C-alpha positions, 0 to 999 in steps of 0.5 A: 451505470458506473460502479466503484472499483476497489483499489488499494491506492492511497494517493502516494504514488512512488514507483520503485524501478528495481521492484517494478511496483509502487511502494504506496500500494504495492501493486506491480506496474502491469497491474496498475496498468490493467486495474480497471480491465481486471475482473473482481476475481483478479483484483481479489487475487492481488489484494491477497498478496499486498500485505506480503509484497509490503513485508518483503519490500520493507525487509529488503530496504537498506538497514532493515533487520528483517520483517517489520514488527508486528503492530501499528507503525507510522505511516510516515506520510504526515505531510501527504496525508490521505486521511486516517482511513488510509492508515487504518486500513493498512494497519498503520499508526496515523499521526493525524490521530494522535493528541497534539 
């Protein structure tokens, strides 16, 4: 019987070649390729690094004034919304939840 494998994927895949990682889920290319073969412990180890990778990536972007400010921020994916749960899981402010 197949079991579900946890994944940080938000279905917004974009690989930054300079960082060799997806800037949707912040997994490295090597991790993406081996994800289903990882043990639960290996996936948890990666999971523990994702927030730090995201902060480092955001801070490295041109025009960044340092690490992102704490608190919710807009996910910026209103046109390709994967659902409010995705934003909430990443601590983002989902535009889909705002009053019209």
